[in-house]
matplotlib code that plots the C-alpha trace (Angstrom):
import matplotlib.pyplot as plt

x = [-7.9, -9.9, -12.9, -15.1, -15.4, -13.0, -10.6, -9.8, -6.2, -5.6, -3.0, -1.6, -0.6, 2.8, 4.2, 5.0, 6.9, 7.9, 4.3, 2.8, -0.5, -3.5, -4.7, -1.3, -2.6, -5.6, -4.3, -7.6, -9.2, -6.5, -7.9, -11.4, -10.3, -8.4, -11.5, -13.9, -11.6, -11.2, -14.9, -15.6, -12.9, -14.4, -17.7, -16.0, -14.0, -17.1, -18.9, -16.2, -16.2, -20.0, -19.7, -17.2, -19.6, -22.4, -24.6, -25.5, -27.0, -27.6, -31.2, -30.2, -31.8, -30.1, -31.8, -30.4, -26.9, -27.2, -28.6, -26.0, -23.0, -22.2, -21.6, -18.3, -16.6, -14.6, -12.7, -13.0, -12.0, -8.7, -7.8, -8.5, -6.4, -3.5, -3.6, -4.0, -1.0, 1.0, 0.2, 0.5, 3.8, 5.1, 3.4, 4.6, 8.1, 8.1, 6.8, 9.4, 12.1, 10.3, 9.8, 6.7, 4.1, 0.4, -2.1, -2.8, -5.0, -6.9, -8.0, -11.4, -11.9, -15.5, -16.1, -12.7, -10.7, -11.4, -10.3, -12.4, -9.3, -6.0, -4.5, -3.3, -0.7, 1.3, 2.7, 6.0, 6.7, 10.4, 13.4, 14.3, 17.8, 18.9, 19.8, 18.6, 15.3, 14.9, 15.3, 13.0, 10.2, 10.5, 10.7, 8.1, 5.1, 5.7, 6.9, 3.9, 1.5, 3.0, 2.5, -1.2, -1.2, 0.6, -1.7, -4.8, -3.6, -3.0, -6.4, -8.0, -6.3, -7.4, -11.0, -10.4, -10.5, -8.7, -10.7, -10.3, -9.7, -12.7, -14.0, -13.0, -11.1, -8.8, -5.4, -4.0, -0.4, 2.1, 5.0, 7.5, 6.0, 2.4, 3.2, 5.0, 2.0, -0.4, 1.7, 2.0, -1.7, -3.3, -0.7, 0.4, -2.0, -2.6, -2.0, -5.0, -6.2, -5.7, -7.0, -10.5, -9.7, -12.1, -12.7, -10.3, -7.6, -8.1, -7.6, -4.3, -3.1, -3.9, -1.8, 1.2, 0.6, 0.5, 3.5, 5.5, 4.7, 5.7, 9.0, 10.2, 13.4, 12.7, 12.1, 10.2, 8.5, 9.1, 11.7, 13.3, 13.8, 15.1, 17.6, 18.8, 19.4, 21.4, 23.4, 23.4, 23.7, 24.6, 20.9, 20.0, 21.7, 20.3, 16.8, 17.0, 18.0, 15.2, 12.7, 13.6, 13.5, 9.8, 9.5, 11.6, 9.1, 6.2, 8.0, 8.5, 4.8, 3.9, 6.0, 4.4, 0.8, 0.9, 3.1, 0.8, -2.2, -0.4, 0.5, -2.8, -5.4, -7.2, -7.9, -5.0, -6.4, -6.7, -3.1, -2.0, -4.1, -2.5, 0.9, 0.2, 0.4, 4.1, 3.8, 1.2, 3.3, 6.4, 4.5, 3.1, 6.6, 7.9, 5.3, 6.1, 9.9, 9.2, 7.1, 9.4, 12.8, 14.5, 17.1, 16.3, 16.7, 20.1, 20.5, 22.9, 24.8, 26.3, 26.1, 23.5, 23.5, 24.4, 21.0, 19.3, 21.5, 20.1, 16.5, 17.3, 18.6, 15.5, 13.2, 15.1, 14.7, 11.0, 10.7, 12.2, 9.8, 6.7, 7.3, 4.6, 5.9, 2.2, -0.1, -3.2, -4.2, -7.5, -8.0, -10.8]
y = [9.9, 13.1, 13.0, 15.4, 13.2, 13.5, 10.7, 9.6, 8.7, 5.0, 3.4, 0.8, -2.7, -4.0, -7.3, -7.3, -10.6, -10.3, -10.0, -13.4, -14.3, -13.2, -16.8, -18.3, -20.2, -21.6, -23.2, -24.7, -21.2, -19.6, -20.2, -19.3, -15.9, -15.4, -16.5, -14.2, -11.2, -12.0, -12.4, -9.1, -7.5, -8.8, -7.2, -3.9, -3.8, -4.6, -1.8, 0.7, -0.6, -0.3, 3.3, 4.0, 2.4, 4.8, 2.1, 4.1, 7.5, 9.3, 8.0, 4.3, 1.9, -1.2, -3.4, -1.1, -1.5, -5.3, -5.5, -3.1, -4.7, -7.0, -3.9, -3.3, -6.3, -4.2, -2.6, -5.3, -8.5, -7.1, -5.4, -8.5, -10.6, -8.2, -8.4, -12.1, -12.6, -10.3, -12.0, -15.5, -14.7, -14.0, -17.0, -19.5, -18.2, -18.6, -22.2, -23.1, -21.9, -23.6, -20.3, -20.2, -17.9, -17.3, -17.1, -13.5, -11.4, -9.1, -5.8, -4.6, -0.8, -0.1, 3.7, 4.5, 4.8, 4.7, 1.1, -0.7, -2.4, -1.5, -4.6, -7.5, -8.6, -11.9, -12.7, -14.5, -15.2, -16.2, -14.3, -15.1, -16.5, -17.0, -13.9, -15.8, -16.6, -13.0, -11.8, -14.4, -13.7, -9.9, -9.8, -12.5, -10.4, -7.2, -9.1, -11.4, -8.5, -6.6, -9.6, -8.9, -5.1, -4.1, -6.0, -4.9, -1.2, -1.7, -3.1, -0.5, 2.4, 1.0, 1.3, 4.9, 8.2, 11.5, 14.5, 18.1, 18.9, 21.2, 22.1, 20.3, 17.1, 14.7, 14.0, 10.5, 10.0, 10.0, 7.6, 7.1, 3.7, 5.0, 8.0, 5.8, 3.4, 6.3, 7.5, 4.0, 3.2, 6.6, 8.6, 12.2, 13.9, 17.6, 20.2, 20.7, 17.2, 13.8, 10.2, 9.7, 6.3, 3.4, 1.3, -1.3, 1.3, 2.5, -1.0, -1.3, 2.1, 1.0, -2.0, 0.2, 2.5, -0.3, -1.9, 1.3, 1.8, -1.7, -1.4, 1.6, 0.3, 0.9, -1.4, -4.7, -3.5, -5.6, -3.1, -3.2, -7.0, -6.7, -3.9, -5.7, -8.9, -6.9, -4.5, -6.3, -4.2, -1.1, -1.0, 0.0, 3.4, 3.7, 3.0, 5.7, 8.3, 7.1, 7.3, 10.9, 11.5, 11.0, 14.2, 15.9, 14.8, 16.0, 19.4, 19.7, 19.0, 21.6, 24.2, 23.1, 23.5, 26.0, 28.8, 29.5, 29.6, 32.1, 34.2, 34.1, 32.9, 29.6, 26.8, 26.4, 23.3, 21.6, 22.5, 21.0, 17.9, 17.5, 17.6, 15.4, 11.8, 11.1, 12.7, 10.1, 7.4, 8.6, 8.2, 4.8, 3.5, 5.0, 3.1, -0.1, 0.3, 1.0, -2.2, -4.5, -2.9, 0.2, -2.1, -5.0, -8.4, -9.8, -12.9, -15.8, -15.8, -13.0, -14.4, -13.5, -15.5, -13.6, -14.1, -12.8, -9.8, -9.0, -9.6, -7.2, -4.6, -5.0, -4.4, -1.2, 0.0, -0.8, 1.3, 4.2, 3.6, 3.3, 5.9, 8.7, 12.0, 13.1, 10.1, 12.2, 15.9, 17.7, 20.8, 23.3]
z = [-10.6, -10.7, -8.5, -6.5, -3.4, -0.6, 0.2, 3.7, 4.5, 4.9, 7.1, 4.8, 5.8, 6.9, 8.2, 11.9, 12.0, 15.7, 16.9, 17.8, 16.2, 18.3, 18.6, 19.2, 22.3, 20.5, 17.3, 16.4, 16.1, 14.1, 10.6, 11.7, 12.8, 9.5, 7.5, 9.4, 9.0, 5.3, 4.6, 6.4, 4.3, 1.1, 2.0, 2.9, -0.3, -2.4, -0.6, -1.6, -5.2, -5.4, -4.2, -7.0, -9.5, -8.3, -6.9, -3.8, -3.1, 0.2, 0.2, -0.3, 2.1, 3.6, 1.0, -1.7, -0.2, -0.3, -3.8, -5.1, -3.5, -6.4, -8.6, -6.8, -8.5, -11.0, -8.1, -5.4, -7.3, -8.7, -5.4, -3.4, -5.9, -5.5, -1.7, -1.7, -4.0, -1.9, 1.4, 0.2, -1.5, 2.0, 3.5, 0.9, 1.0, 4.8, 4.6, 2.0, 4.4, 7.3, 9.1, 11.3, 10.0, 10.5, 7.7, 6.8, 9.1, 6.8, 8.3, 7.2, 7.2, 6.0, 5.6, 7.2, 4.0, 0.2, -0.2, 2.4, 4.0, 5.6, 4.0, 6.2, 8.7, 8.7, 12.1, 12.5, 16.1, 15.6, 14.3, 10.7, 11.1, 7.4, 5.3, 2.2, 3.9, 5.0, 1.4, 0.0, 2.5, 2.3, -1.5, -2.3, -1.2, -3.2, -6.3, -6.2, -5.7, -8.7, -10.9, -10.5, -10.0, -13.2, -15.6, -13.6, -13.9, -17.6, -18.2, -16.0, -17.8, -21.1, -19.8, -18.5, -20.3, -20.2, -19.1, -18.0, -14.3, -13.8, -10.4, -7.1, -7.7, -6.0, -7.6, -7.0, -6.3, -9.2, -9.4, -12.2, -13.0, -12.9, -15.1, -17.6, -17.8, -18.3, -21.2, -22.8, -22.5, -23.1, -24.8, -24.0, -21.5, -22.2, -19.5, -17.2, -17.9, -16.3, -16.3, -15.0, -13.5, -13.9, -10.7, -12.1, -12.7, -9.1, -7.9, -9.8, -8.6, -5.0, -5.6, -6.6, -3.7, -1.1, -2.6, -2.5, 1.2, 2.0, 0.1, 2.2, 3.6, 7.3, 10.2, 9.5, 6.4, 3.4, 2.2, 5.6, 5.3, 1.8, 2.7, 5.8, 3.8, 1.3, 3.6, 7.0, 10.2, 8.1, 7.2, 10.8, 10.1, 6.7, 8.0, 10.6, 7.9, 5.6, 8.4, 9.1, 5.3, 5.4, 7.4, 4.8, 2.1, 4.2, 4.6, 0.8, 0.3, 2.9, 1.0, -2.2, -1.0, 1.8, 0.4, -2.6, -0.2, 2.1, -0.9, -2.9, -0.4, -0.2, 2.2, 4.6, 6.2, 2.8, 2.1, 5.4, 4.7, 1.3, 3.1, 6.1, 4.9, 5.5, 8.9, 9.8, 8.2, 10.1, 13.4, 12.5, 11.6, 14.8, 16.8, 14.9, 15.4, 19.1, 19.4, 17.4, 18.0, 16.6, 14.9, 12.6, 14.2, 13.1, 11.0, 12.0, 8.7, 6.6, 3.1, 0.5, -2.7, -5.9, -7.5, -4.3, -4.4, -7.8, -6.5, -3.6, -6.0, -8.1, -5.1, -4.3, -7.9, -7.8, -4.6, -6.5, -9.4, -7.2, -4.6, -4.6, -3.1, -2.7, -2.3, -3.0, -2.9, -2.9, -5.1, -5.2]

ax = plt.figure().add_subplot(projection="3d")
ax.plot(x, y, z, "-o")
ax.set_aspect("equal")
plt.show()
């Protein structure tokens, strides 16, 4: 996406299975809180989508905001569908394995990030004891979300166009899968040009971005569940190395953006901002691991079925295909 408006960093969602639901002591209220949070999230995401559609201006009144809200549907409807499929993939897998799980708690974030939401959290108050169940629950969300995100991105790219990167712009993160889809849908992109994403394409890209973050094999992220199901207790050591590796990625970004500024002049704070996402994500993961345990909760069995080993391997390959070294960067 090439855009002249700044993007605010979002703290994407994760599943914190060891944290009990906020309303665990009042079962009759659980679904009401879920519903209220979801409805507020719907409004916030539609607001973001309407802004991308140009429905608002600095002089817009409250009535203008309400009347223009529906114009956000090309972004809001597909993004909400991706998030719903992701969350209910986890929820249905948990129910099939008779693992206690809350309904998704969606997190509205109006005006705080470019998406209108920080995703959702599903709470699982008990340890997942079966390795097969752990794999199924961890993998079901990302795979279900991608079933929607990939077609959405394809349709969105087909409705986008390639343009020159003139003036200040924001470059969205590039992953192997995303770059491949741009090439398939729009053909070769000349140097100095990029895709001017439609709102639907932005929704699909957001789905890939959120899925990539969830598939990082650390802690109790989806990728952490999948990797622990595959590798067992060895995953605790791998997770610690990957966690530190996020700082390495941040350092490489800092070299990429700050060194040219120091040599040729430019906005140093912009360069630091372009490099800072994985520092923030490192801290968020550290807090999550501190809250839920530095090591992944163990399973009671040590056997993963052959088919599930293939699914686990597919998830790790998808992580490699979806990972964005620089989630977004501002130029100019």
